[in-house]
C-alpha positions in Angstrom: 1.2 -26.3 -27.7 4.7 -27.3 -28.5 6.3 -30.1 -26.5 9.1 -28.3 -24.7 10.3 -29.6 -21.3 12.8 -28.4 -18.8 13.9 -29.8 -15.4 14.8 -27.9 -12.3 15.6 -28.7 -8.7 13.5 -27.5 -5.9 15.1 -28.0 -2.4 12.9 -30.4 -0.4 12.9 -28.1 2.6 11.4 -25.3 0.5 9.1 -27.3 -1.6 6.0 -26.9 0.6 6.6 -23.1 1.0 7.0 -22.6 -2.8 4.3 -25.0 -3.9 1.7 -23.7 -1.5 -1.1 -25.6 0.4 -2.3 -28.5 -1.8 0.0 -27.2 -4.5 -2.2 -24.1 -4.9 0.7 -21.9 -6.1 1.9 -24.3 -8.7 -1.6 -24.8 -10.0 -1.9 -21.0 -10.3 1.3 -20.8 -12.3 0.1 -23.7 -14.5 -3.2 -21.9 -15.2 -1.7 -18.5 -15.8 1.1 -19.7 -18.1 -0.6 -22.7 -19.7 2.1 -25.1 -18.7 2.3 -28.4 -16.9 4.4 -28.7 -13.7 5.1 -32.2 -12.4 7.1 -33.1 -9.3 9.3 -36.1 -9.8 12.0 -37.6 -7.6 14.7 -36.2 -9.8 13.2 -32.7 -9.7 10.4 -30.6 -11.2 9.5 -31.0 -14.9 7.9 -28.0 -16.7 6.2 -28.7 -20.0 4.5 -26.5 -22.6 5.2 -23.7 -25.0 8.9 -22.8 -24.8 8.4 -19.1 -23.9 5.9 -19.9 -21.2 8.0 -22.8 -19.8 11.0 -20.4 -19.4 8.7 -17.8 -17.7 7.4 -20.5 -15.3 11.0 -21.5 -14.5 11.9 -17.9 -13.8 8.9 -17.5 -11.5 9.7 -20.6 -9.6 13.4 -19.6 -9.2 12.3 -16.3 -7.7 9.9 -18.0 -5.3 12.6 -20.5 -4.3 15.1 -17.6 -3.6 12.5 -15.8 -1.6 11.9 -18.9 0.5 15.7 -19.5 1.0 15.9 -16.0 2.4 13.5 -17.0 5.2 10.3 -15.6 3.9 6.9 -17.3 4.0 5.7 -17.3 0.3 2.3 -15.8 0.1 -0.3 -15.8 -2.7 0.4 -12.1 -3.4 4.1 -13.0 -4.0 3.1 -15.5 -6.6 0.5 -13.2 -8.3 3.0 -10.3 -8.4 5.9 -12.4 -9.8 3.6 -13.7 -12.5 2.6 -10.1 -13.3 6.2 -9.1 -13.4 7.1 -12.0 -15.7 4.8 -10.5 -18.4 7.1 -7.4 -18.2 10.3 -9.6 -18.0 10.9 -8.3 -14.5 10.8 -11.5 -12.5 13.7 -10.4 -10.3 11.8 -7.4 -9.1 10.4 -9.3 -6.1 13.9 -10.3 -5.0 15.2 -6.7 -5.2 12.3 -5.5 -3.1 12.8 -8.3 -0.6 16.2 -6.6 0.4 14.3 -3.5 1.4 13.6 -4.0 5.1 11.8 -1.1 6.8 11.3 -2.6 10.2 9.8 -5.6 12.0 6.3 -5.8 13.3 5.7 -6.6 17.0 5.1 -10.3 16.0 8.6 -10.4 14.3 7.2 -10.2 10.7 9.4 -8.1 8.5 7.7 -5.0 6.9 8.9 -4.6 3.3 7.6 -3.1 0.1 5.9 -5.8 -1.9 5.6 -4.1 -5.3 7.7 -1.8 -7.4 5.2 1.0 -6.8 5.5 0.5 -3.0 9.3 0.6 -3.3 9.2 3.9 -5.2 6.8 5.2 -2.5 9.2 4.2 0.3 12.2 5.6 -1.5 10.3 8.9 -2.1 9.5 9.1 1.7 13.2 8.7 2.5 14.3 11.4 -0.1 11.6 14.1 0.3 10.2 16.3 3.0 6.6 15.9 1.8 5.2 12.9 0.0 1.7 12.4 -1.4 0.8 8.7 -1.5 -2.1 8.3 -3.9 -3.9 5.1 -4.9 -6.8 2.6 -4.3 -7.5 0.7 -1.1 -5.1 -2.1 -0.2 -1.9 -0.6 -1.7 -0.3 -0.1 1.7 -0.2 3.7 1.6 -0.9 4.3 5.3 0.7 1.1 6.6 4.1 1.8 4.9 4.0 5.4 5.9 3.3 4.3 9.5 6.2 1.8 9.4 8.6 4.6 8.1 7.4 6.9 10.9 7.9 4.4 13.6 11.4 3.5 12.3 12.4 7.2 12.2 11.0 7.6 15.7 12.9 4.6 17.1 16.1 5.9 15.4 15.7 9.3 17.1 15.4 11.0 13.7 12.2 12.7 14.9 10.9 13.4 18.4 7.3 12.4 17.9 4.7 11.0 15.6 1.5 12.7 14.7 -1.3 10.9 12.9 -4.4 12.7 11.7 -7.5 12.3 9.6 -10.3 14.7 8.5 -13.4 14.0 10.6 -15.6 13.2 7.6 -17.8 10.1 8.0 -18.1 7.5 5.4 -21.9 7.6 5.1 -22.5 7.5 8.8 -22.9 10.3 11.4 -20.6 10.6 14.4 -23.5 12.1 16.4 -25.2 8.8 16.6 -22.2 7.2 18.4 -22.4 7.1 22.2 -20.1 9.0 24.6 -18.2 12.2 24.5 -16.3 13.8 21.6 -13.2 11.6 22.0 -15.3 8.5 22.3 -17.1 9.4 19.0 -13.8 10.2 17.2 -11.8 7.1 18.4 -13.7 4.5 16.2 -13.1 6.7 13.2 -9.4 6.8 13.9 -9.3 3.1 14.6 -7.4 2.1 11.4 -4.5 4.3 12.5 -4.5 2.7 16.0 -4.6 -0.8 14.4 -1.5 -0.1 12.3 0.3 1.3 15.3 -0.5 -1.8 17.4 0.7 -4.2 14.6 4.0 -2.5 14.1 4.8 -1.0 17.5 2.8 -3.1 19.9 0.0 -2.0 22.2 2.2 -1.5 25.3 4.9 0.6 23.6 2.2 2.6 21.9 0.3 3.3 25.2 3.5 4.4 26.9 4.5 6.8 24.1 0.9 8.1 23.9 0.9 8.9 27.6 4.1 10.9 27.2 2.7 12.8 24.2 5.2 11.4 21.8 2.5 9.8 19.7 -0.6 11.7 18.9 -3.7 10.5 17.0 -6.1 13.2 16.4 -8.7 14.7 13.9 -7.3 17.2 11.4 -9.2 20.1 13.1 -6.9 19.7 16.1 -3.9 20.8 13.9 -5.1 24.4 13.5 -2.9 27.0 15.1 0.0 24.7 15.8 3.6 24.5 14.4 4.8 21.0 14.2 8.6 20.8 14.6 10.8 17.6 14.7 7.8 15.4 14.0 6.7 12.7 11.6 3.3 13.7 10.4 0.9 11.5 8.5 -2.4 12.8 7.1 -4.6 9.9 6.1 -7.8 9.9 4.0 -6.7 13.3 2.5 -9.3 13.0 -0.3 -11.8 14.1 2.4 -10.1 17.4 3.2 -11.3 20.7 1.8 -8.8 23.0 0.0 -8.7 25.2 3.1 -8.0 22.3 5.4 -5.2 21.0 3.2 -3.6 24.4 3.1 -3.9 24.8 6.9 -2.3 21.4 7.4 0.6 21.9 5.0 1.4 25.3 6.6 1.7 23.7 10.1 5.0 22.0 9.1 8.1 23.2 11.1 11.8 22.4 11.0 13.0 18.8 11.2 9.6 17.4 10.2 8.6 14.9 7.5 5.1 14.6 6.1 3.2 11.9 4.3 -0.2 12.6 2.9 -2.2 9.5 1.8 -5.5 9.4 -0.1 -7.7 7.7 -2.7 -9.4 10.2 -5.1 -12.0 7.6 -6.0 -13.4 7.3 -2.4 -14.4 10.8 -1.4 -17.0 11.3 1.4 -17.3 15.0 0.9 -20.7 16.6 0.3 -21.7 16.7 -3.4 -20.1 19.7 -5.2 -17.4 20.1 -2.5 -13.9 20.3 -4.0 -11.3 18.0 -2.5 -8.2 19.5 -1.0 -6.2 16.6 -2.3 -7.2 17.3 -5.9 -6.2 21.0 -5.5 -2.9 20.1 -3.9 -2.0 17.8 -6.7 -2.5 20.7 -9.2 -0.9 23.4 -7.1 2.2 21.6 -5.7 3.3 19.4 -8.5 6.4 21.4 -9.4 7.7 22.3 -6.0 11.1 20.8 -5.0 11.1 18.3 -2.1 7.5 17.4 -2.6 6.9 14.0 -4.3 3.7 12.5 -5.7 3.6 8.7 -5.8 0.6 7.2 -7.6 0.0 3.6 -6.8 -2.3 1.4 -8.9 -4.3 -1.8 -8.7 -1.0 -3.6 -9.5 0.2 -2.5 -6.0 -2.8 -4.0 -4.1 -1.3 -6.3 -1.5 -4.5 -7.5 0.3 -6.4 -10.6 -0.7 -6.3 -11.1 -4.5 -10.0 -10.5 -4.7 -9.4 -6.9 -3.6 -7.4 -6.3 -6.7 -10.2 -7.7 -8.9 -12.7 -5.5 -7.1 -10.5 -2.4 -7.6 -10.1 -3.2 -11.3 -13.8 -3.8 -11.7 -14.7 -0.5 -10.2 -12.1 1.3 -12.3 -13.5 -0.2 -15.4 -17.0 0.7 -14.4 -16.2 4.3 -13.5 -14.3 4.8 -16.8 -17.3 3.5 -18.7 -19.7 5.7 -16.7 -17.5 8.8 -17.3 -17.4 8.0 -21.0 -21.1 7.6 -21.3 -21.7 10.7 -19.2 -19.6 12.8 -21.6 -21.4 11.3 -24.6 -24.8 12.2 -23.1 -23.5 15.8 -22.4 -22.4 16.2 -26.0 -25.7 15.0 -27.3 -27.6 17.4 -24.9 -25.5 20.3 -26.2 -26.6 19.5 -29.8 
Protein backbone atom coordinates (compact mmCIF):
# COMPACT_ATOMS: atom_id res chain seq x y z
CA UNK A 1 0.00 0.00 0.00
CA UNK A 2 1.49 3.33 -1.01
CA UNK A 3 1.76 6.00 1.65
CA UNK A 4 -0.66 8.64 0.34
CA UNK A 5 -2.47 10.92 2.79
CA UNK A 6 -5.06 13.66 2.44
CA UNK A 7 -6.70 15.90 5.01
CA UNK A 8 -10.30 17.09 5.01
CA UNK A 9 -12.55 18.97 7.38
CA UNK A 10 -15.65 17.43 8.90
CA UNK A 11 -17.89 19.99 10.66
CA UNK A 12 -18.08 19.09 14.35
CA UNK A 13 -21.90 19.30 14.37
CA UNK A 14 -22.10 16.65 11.63
CA UNK A 15 -19.31 14.37 12.76
CA UNK A 16 -21.42 11.95 14.84
CA UNK A 17 -24.03 11.68 12.08
CA UNK A 18 -21.42 11.00 9.39
CA UNK A 19 -19.14 8.74 11.46
CA UNK A 20 -22.00 6.62 12.85
CA UNK A 21 -22.40 5.05 16.28
CA UNK A 22 -18.97 4.05 17.65
CA UNK A 23 -17.52 5.20 14.29
CA UNK A 24 -19.23 2.25 12.58
CA UNK A 25 -19.62 4.06 9.23
CA UNK A 26 -15.99 5.14 9.12
CA UNK A 27 -14.87 1.59 9.96
CA UNK A 28 -17.04 0.30 7.10
CA UNK A 29 -15.39 2.77 4.68
CA UNK A 30 -11.94 1.73 5.94
CA UNK A 31 -12.69 -1.98 5.43
CA UNK A 32 -14.28 -1.52 2.03
CA UNK A 33 -11.62 0.77 0.58
CA UNK A 34 -8.57 -0.50 2.53
CA UNK A 35 -7.73 2.92 3.91
CA UNK A 36 -7.04 4.34 7.36
CA UNK A 37 -9.16 7.27 8.60
CA UNK A 38 -7.96 9.12 11.67
CA UNK A 39 -9.77 11.99 13.36
CA UNK A 40 -7.35 14.70 14.47
CA UNK A 41 -7.98 18.13 15.92
CA UNK A 42 -7.02 19.72 12.63
CA UNK A 43 -9.41 17.47 10.69
CA UNK A 44 -9.66 13.97 9.27
CA UNK A 45 -6.62 12.26 7.75
CA UNK A 46 -7.16 9.52 5.16
CA UNK A 47 -4.20 7.29 4.31
CA UNK A 48 -3.66 4.43 1.89
CA UNK A 49 -3.51 3.80 -1.83
CA UNK A 50 -4.04 7.07 -3.73
CA UNK A 51 -7.06 5.90 -5.73
CA UNK A 52 -8.80 4.46 -2.67
CA UNK A 53 -8.01 7.53 -0.58
CA UNK A 54 -9.63 9.77 -3.19
CA UNK A 55 -12.68 7.48 -3.28
CA UNK A 56 -12.94 7.57 0.52
CA UNK A 57 -12.74 11.36 0.47
CA UNK A 58 -15.55 11.53 -2.13
CA UNK A 59 -17.71 9.17 -0.06
CA UNK A 60 -17.21 11.24 3.09
CA UNK A 61 -17.95 14.48 1.20
CA UNK A 62 -21.25 13.02 -0.04
CA UNK A 63 -22.23 11.89 3.47
CA UNK A 64 -21.31 15.31 4.94
CA UNK A 65 -23.47 17.08 2.34
CA UNK A 66 -26.32 14.66 3.07
CA UNK A 67 -26.03 15.49 6.78
CA UNK A 68 -25.84 19.25 6.10
CA UNK A 69 -29.17 18.98 4.27
CA UNK A 70 -30.79 17.77 7.49
CA UNK A 71 -30.79 14.03 6.82
CA UNK A 72 -29.98 11.31 9.33
CA UNK A 73 -27.22 9.29 7.68
CA UNK A 74 -28.12 5.60 7.66
CA UNK A 75 -26.05 2.50 7.00
CA UNK A 76 -27.84 2.04 3.66
CA UNK A 77 -26.62 5.51 2.60
CA UNK A 78 -23.04 4.51 3.37
CA UNK A 79 -23.35 1.15 1.59
CA UNK A 80 -24.91 2.68 -1.51
CA UNK A 81 -22.39 5.54 -1.72
CA UNK A 82 -19.58 3.00 -1.50
CA UNK A 83 -21.26 0.97 -4.25
CA UNK A 84 -21.61 4.07 -6.43
CA UNK A 85 -17.96 5.01 -5.80
CA UNK A 86 -16.96 1.84 -7.68
CA UNK A 87 -18.84 3.24 -10.68
CA UNK A 88 -17.53 6.78 -10.11
CA UNK A 89 -21.06 7.99 -9.28
CA UNK A 90 -20.56 9.19 -5.71
CA UNK A 91 -22.81 12.20 -6.34
CA UNK A 92 -25.80 9.97 -7.20
CA UNK A 93 -26.93 9.96 -3.56
CA UNK A 94 -27.02 13.77 -3.48
CA UNK A 95 -29.04 13.97 -6.71
CA UNK A 96 -31.62 11.52 -5.33
CA UNK A 97 -31.79 13.39 -2.04
CA UNK A 98 -33.38 16.32 -3.92
CA UNK A 99 -36.27 14.04 -5.00
CA UNK A 100 -38.83 14.49 -2.18
CA UNK A 101 -42.05 12.55 -2.74
CA UNK A 102 -43.82 13.37 0.53
CA UNK A 103 -43.41 13.22 4.30
CA UNK A 104 -44.51 10.25 6.39
CA UNK A 105 -46.83 10.87 9.32
CA UNK A 106 -43.80 11.04 11.67
CA UNK A 107 -42.29 13.80 9.52
CA UNK A 108 -39.66 11.58 7.91
CA UNK A 109 -39.13 12.47 4.22
CA UNK A 110 -39.94 9.77 1.68
CA UNK A 111 -37.35 9.81 -1.11
CA UNK A 112 -35.85 7.35 -3.58
CA UNK A 113 -32.63 5.99 -2.12
CA UNK A 114 -31.07 4.37 -5.19
CA UNK A 115 -30.78 5.16 -8.89
CA UNK A 116 -33.14 2.29 -9.66
CA UNK A 117 -35.73 3.72 -7.29
CA UNK A 118 -35.39 7.18 -8.84
CA UNK A 119 -35.96 5.74 -12.32
CA UNK A 120 -39.01 3.91 -10.92
CA UNK A 121 -40.46 7.10 -9.42
CA UNK A 122 -39.79 9.04 -12.64
CA UNK A 123 -41.53 6.31 -14.66
CA UNK A 124 -44.59 6.50 -12.40
CA UNK A 125 -44.78 10.25 -12.99
CA UNK A 126 -44.42 9.94 -16.76
CA UNK A 127 -46.51 6.86 -17.62
CA UNK A 128 -50.09 5.73 -17.15
CA UNK A 129 -49.13 2.14 -16.29
CA UNK A 130 -45.87 1.12 -14.63
CA UNK A 131 -44.63 -2.36 -13.73
CA UNK A 132 -42.23 -2.30 -10.78
CA UNK A 133 -40.28 -5.57 -10.79
CA UNK A 134 -37.63 -6.71 -8.36
CA UNK A 135 -36.72 -8.58 -5.17
CA UNK A 136 -37.99 -7.94 -1.66
CA UNK A 137 -36.80 -4.76 0.04
CA UNK A 138 -36.45 -2.61 -3.07
CA UNK A 139 -39.32 -0.29 -2.07
CA UNK A 140 -41.62 -1.22 -4.97
CA UNK A 141 -44.87 -1.05 -3.01
CA UNK A 142 -43.86 1.63 -0.52
CA UNK A 143 -42.79 4.15 -3.17
CA UNK A 144 -45.89 3.42 -5.26
CA UNK A 145 -47.99 4.03 -2.15
CA UNK A 146 -46.19 7.31 -1.44
CA UNK A 147 -46.80 8.47 -5.03
CA UNK A 148 -50.47 7.48 -4.78
CA UNK A 149 -51.02 9.33 -1.51
CA UNK A 150 -49.25 12.43 -2.86
CA UNK A 151 -51.44 12.42 -5.98
CA UNK A 152 -54.54 11.95 -3.80
CA UNK A 153 -53.63 14.84 -1.49
CA UNK A 154 -52.94 17.06 -4.53
CA UNK A 155 -56.39 16.22 -5.96
CA UNK A 156 -54.82 14.62 -9.03
CA UNK A 157 -57.02 11.56 -8.43
CA UNK A 158 -60.25 11.09 -6.52
CA UNK A 159 -59.44 7.83 -4.76
CA UNK A 160 -56.81 5.17 -4.10
CA UNK A 161 -57.41 1.49 -4.76
CA UNK A 162 -54.96 -1.10 -3.45
CA UNK A 163 -55.33 -4.74 -4.35
CA UNK A 164 -53.59 -8.11 -4.15
CA UNK A 165 -54.41 -11.54 -5.56
CA UNK A 166 -55.72 -13.76 -2.75
CA UNK A 167 -53.00 -16.39 -3.02
CA UNK A 168 -51.54 -17.56 0.29
CA UNK A 169 -47.79 -17.84 0.83
CA UNK A 170 -47.82 -21.46 1.94
CA UNK A 171 -50.76 -21.09 4.34
CA UNK A 172 -54.50 -21.50 3.90
CA UNK A 173 -56.89 -18.62 4.57
CA UNK A 174 -59.55 -21.15 5.60
CA UNK A 175 -57.71 -21.87 8.83
CA UNK A 176 -57.96 -18.24 9.95
CA UNK A 177 -60.88 -17.35 12.27
CA UNK A 178 -63.79 -15.06 11.39
CA UNK A 179 -65.73 -14.10 8.27
CA UNK A 180 -64.29 -13.56 4.78
CA UNK A 181 -63.13 -9.98 5.49
CA UNK A 182 -61.45 -11.10 8.73
CA UNK A 183 -59.63 -13.82 6.83
CA UNK A 184 -58.49 -11.47 4.06
CA UNK A 185 -57.38 -8.52 6.25
CA UNK A 186 -54.19 -10.18 7.59
CA UNK A 187 -53.16 -10.96 4.01
CA UNK A 188 -53.61 -7.30 3.05
CA UNK A 189 -51.82 -6.09 6.20
CA UNK A 190 -48.62 -4.98 4.37
CA UNK A 191 -50.71 -2.51 2.36
CA UNK A 192 -52.38 -1.19 5.52
CA UNK A 193 -48.99 -0.84 7.23
CA UNK A 194 -47.61 1.33 4.42
CA UNK A 195 -50.74 3.50 4.46
CA UNK A 196 -50.48 4.00 8.24
CA UNK A 197 -46.81 5.00 7.97
CA UNK A 198 -47.32 7.56 5.23
CA UNK A 199 -50.86 8.81 5.79
CA UNK A 200 -51.50 8.11 9.46
CA UNK A 201 -54.13 5.78 10.93
CA UNK A 202 -56.70 8.52 11.59
CA UNK A 203 -56.57 10.05 8.11
CA UNK A 204 -56.62 6.57 6.57
CA UNK A 205 -59.70 5.55 8.60
CA UNK A 206 -61.61 8.71 7.61
CA UNK A 207 -60.90 8.28 3.90
CA UNK A 208 -61.64 4.57 4.13
CA UNK A 209 -65.08 5.30 5.61
CA UNK A 210 -65.80 7.72 2.77
CA UNK A 211 -64.82 5.10 0.21
CA UNK A 212 -61.93 7.24 -1.04
CA UNK A 213 -59.40 4.55 -0.11
CA UNK A 214 -60.11 0.91 -0.84
CA UNK A 215 -58.00 -2.11 0.07
CA UNK A 216 -59.40 -5.28 -1.44
CA UNK A 217 -58.52 -8.65 -3.01
CA UNK A 218 -58.07 -8.68 -6.75
CA UNK A 219 -61.27 -10.69 -7.28
CA UNK A 220 -63.27 -7.65 -6.11
CA UNK A 221 -62.09 -5.72 -9.19
CA UNK A 222 -64.06 -7.88 -11.64
CA UNK A 223 -66.83 -6.07 -13.51
CA UNK A 224 -65.75 -2.58 -12.43
CA UNK A 225 -64.47 0.44 -14.36
CA UNK A 226 -61.96 2.43 -12.33
CA UNK A 227 -62.00 6.11 -13.34
CA UNK A 228 -60.02 8.94 -11.71
CA UNK A 229 -58.19 6.56 -9.40
CA UNK A 230 -54.65 5.61 -8.40
CA UNK A 231 -54.57 1.83 -8.53
CA UNK A 232 -51.81 -0.37 -7.14
CA UNK A 233 -51.70 -4.12 -7.78
CA UNK A 234 -49.26 -5.70 -5.35
CA UNK A 235 -47.73 -9.21 -5.49
CA UNK A 236 -48.61 -9.42 -9.19
CA UNK A 237 -46.45 -12.51 -9.67
CA UNK A 238 -49.32 -14.43 -8.04
CA UNK A 239 -51.91 -13.46 -10.65
CA UNK A 240 -52.98 -15.78 -13.44
CA UNK A 241 -52.90 -14.44 -17.03
CA UNK A 242 -56.72 -14.14 -16.94
CA UNK A 243 -56.61 -12.15 -13.68
CA UNK A 244 -53.95 -9.80 -15.01
CA UNK A 245 -55.92 -9.18 -18.20
CA UNK A 246 -59.09 -8.61 -16.16
CA UNK A 247 -57.30 -6.10 -13.92
CA UNK A 248 -55.62 -4.11 -16.70
CA UNK A 249 -58.89 -3.81 -18.62
CA UNK A 250 -60.63 -2.22 -15.58
CA UNK A 251 -58.67 1.01 -16.03
CA UNK A 252 -60.75 4.07 -16.90
CA UNK A 253 -60.10 7.73 -17.70
CA UNK A 254 -57.91 9.80 -15.39
CA UNK A 255 -56.42 6.76 -13.69
CA UNK A 256 -52.84 5.72 -13.03
CA UNK A 257 -51.74 2.15 -12.36
CA UNK A 258 -48.68 0.66 -10.67
CA UNK A 259 -48.18 -3.11 -10.77
CA UNK A 260 -45.52 -4.53 -8.44
CA UNK A 261 -44.13 -8.03 -8.27
CA UNK A 262 -41.17 -10.31 -7.69
CA UNK A 263 -40.95 -13.11 -10.25
CA UNK A 264 -38.75 -15.14 -7.89
CA UNK A 265 -41.44 -15.41 -5.19
CA UNK A 266 -44.44 -17.03 -6.86
CA UNK A 267 -46.99 -18.80 -4.65
CA UNK A 268 -49.02 -20.18 -7.57
CA UNK A 269 -49.69 -23.89 -7.89
CA UNK A 270 -46.93 -25.82 -9.72
CA UNK A 271 -47.35 -25.55 -13.47
CA UNK A 272 -49.54 -22.43 -13.28
CA UNK A 273 -48.35 -19.60 -15.51
CA UNK A 274 -47.90 -16.18 -13.88
CA UNK A 275 -49.93 -13.27 -15.25
CA UNK A 276 -46.95 -11.02 -14.56
CA UNK A 277 -44.65 -13.10 -16.77
CA UNK A 278 -47.20 -13.03 -19.61
CA UNK A 279 -47.79 -9.27 -19.25
CA UNK A 280 -44.05 -8.60 -19.49
CA UNK A 281 -43.95 -10.38 -22.84
CA UNK A 282 -47.22 -9.05 -24.25
CA UNK A 283 -47.07 -5.37 -23.22
CA UNK A 284 -43.38 -4.51 -23.61
CA UNK A 285 -43.79 -2.37 -26.73
CA UNK A 286 -46.97 -0.45 -25.86
CA UNK A 287 -46.57 3.31 -25.40
CA UNK A 288 -47.34 4.74 -21.94
CA UNK A 289 -46.52 1.41 -20.27
CA UNK A 290 -43.14 1.28 -18.52
CA UNK A 291 -41.26 -1.64 -17.00
CA UNK A 292 -38.79 -0.83 -14.22
CA UNK A 293 -36.58 -3.70 -13.11
CA UNK A 294 -35.02 -3.16 -9.69
CA UNK A 295 -32.13 -5.35 -8.53
CA UNK A 296 -30.35 -6.34 -5.33
CA UNK A 297 -28.47 -3.00 -5.58
CA UNK A 298 -31.79 -1.26 -4.88
CA UNK A 299 -32.53 -3.13 -1.62
CA UNK A 300 -33.00 -0.52 1.10
CA UNK A 301 -33.81 -2.73 4.08
CA UNK A 302 -31.20 -4.04 6.52
CA UNK A 303 -27.91 -4.71 4.67
CA UNK A 304 -28.33 -8.40 5.51
CA UNK A 305 -31.40 -8.50 3.24
CA UNK A 306 -29.24 -7.53 0.25
CA UNK A 307 -26.84 -10.36 1.08
CA UNK A 308 -29.76 -12.81 1.34
CA UNK A 309 -31.15 -11.68 -2.02
CA UNK A 310 -27.72 -12.05 -3.65
CA UNK A 311 -27.22 -15.48 -2.11
CA UNK A 312 -30.58 -16.73 -3.41
CA UNK A 313 -29.93 -15.28 -6.88
CA UNK A 314 -26.57 -17.06 -7.04
CA UNK A 315 -28.11 -20.31 -5.81
CA UNK A 316 -31.02 -20.16 -8.29
CA UNK A 317 -28.70 -19.42 -11.23
CA UNK A 318 -26.52 -22.38 -10.26
CA UNK A 319 -29.55 -24.66 -9.89
CA UNK A 320 -30.95 -23.56 -13.27
CA UNK A 321 -27.57 -24.18 -14.90
CA UNK A 322 -27.27 -27.65 -13.34
CA UNK A 323 -30.88 -28.45 -14.30
CA UNK A 324 -30.18 -27.57 -17.95
CA UNK A 325 -27.04 -29.71 -17.94
CA UNK A 326 -28.96 -32.68 -16.53
CA UNK A 327 -31.66 -32.23 -19.17
CA UNK A 328 -29.08 -32.21 -21.98
CA UNK A 329 -27.45 -35.38 -20.63
CA UNK A 330 -30.86 -37.08 -20.37
CA UNK A 331 -31.59 -36.21 -24.01
CA UNK A 332 -28.38 -37.93 -25.10
